[in-house]
C-alpha positions, 0 to 999 in steps of 0.5 A, a space after each residue: 567692510 569694503 566701504 569702511 576700508 575705502 573710507 580709511 584709505 581715502 582718509 589716509 591718502 588725504 592725510 598724506 597729501 596734506 602733510 606733503 602739501 604743508 612741507 612743500 609749501 613751506 619749502 617753496 615759500 622759503 625758496 621764493 623769499 631766499 631770492 630777494 633776500 640773497 640779492 639784498 644781502 649780496 648788493 648790501 641794499 638798505 631796507 626801510 621797514 616802513 616803506 616795505 610795510 606801506 607797499 605790502 599793506 596795499 597788496 595784502 588788502 587787495 590780494 589776501 581776500 582773493 587768495 582765501 576765496 580762490 582756495 576755498 572755491 578751488 578745493 571742491 573742484 581739484 581737491 587738496 593735492 591739486 590746490 597745493 600743487 597749483 598754488 606752488 606752481 601758479 598760473 591756476 585760472 588759465 592753466 592748472 584749473 582747465 587742465 584738471 577739469 579737462 582731465 577729469 572730464 576725459 577720465 569720466 570722473 566727478 570733481 570732488 571724488 577720490 578718483 577726481 582728486 588723483 586725476 587732478 594731481 596728475 593733470 596739474 603735475 603734467 601741466 606744470 612740466 609742460 608750462 616750464 618746458 614751453 616757457 624755456 623754449 619761448 625764452 631761448 628759441 620760439 619767442 625770438 621768432 614768434 613774438 613779432 607776429 603775436 604782437 600784431 594789432 590784428 591779434 590783440 582782441 583775441 589775446 584780450 578775450 582768452 580768459 572769458 573764452 577759456 572759462 566760458 568753454 569750461 563752465 558751459 558743460 557744468 551749466 548745462 548739467 545743472 541748469 536750475 542751480 546755475 540760474 542764481 549765480 548767473 543772474 546775480 553776476 549779470 545784475 552786479 555787472 549791470 548795476 556797478 559796471 563790469 570793470 568795478 566788479 572785475 576789480 573787486 571780484 574777490 569780495 563779490 565772489 563769497 556773497 555769490 557763492 553763499 547765495 547760490 548755496 542757499 538757493 540750491 538748498 531752498 530748491 532741494 527742500 521744495 523738491 526741485 532738486 534731487 540729491 545724488 548719493 555721495 561717492 565714497 573714496 576708492 575704486 570698486 
């Protein structure tokens, strides 16, 4: 009975999160579109549909696959609520995702669990407030005095490697925890970089990522069937 009630509470929570996420996403999109629309109407700017379609076509072709793949890959880590909230507030890779993973690690919960989804929502929400606060302070107070120091050439190599350092620090614990599963995605990524070049893979990473994900899942399945991996029991929603 406890397991059934936990599952029902988890499903009810997911339904509420999805309904709230859809509503807030629609509101956010409307607000985002209203700004350029209001500027266009106020200044009576002539709109050329052909030029807009031509400019948007290239952007959609480049970013649409990336958006789809990123949402699919983020969901198992930060849950539905985390995906909705992080997509609305933005800055996912270098702010929201690290905050959620760090929070779950400190709380001792697993990504994909009911507890992990709740911690993810809390961490991403707090991260959003912190980000807005820092941006406001940077624009009006801190930026005026710190920017000259941060723009010095000696610091530029550090800023150019923030993303690899950040993602490396986040990925390392998961790799050490599942060395066998990590072999295939790492080997494929390194092989692609060596064969095609790092810049090419970085530019078209959204197209390579689904292939690497599918190959990794297939390799993990083969390892499991051969007895090389042990399947952990699935955790039910709710806290006992």
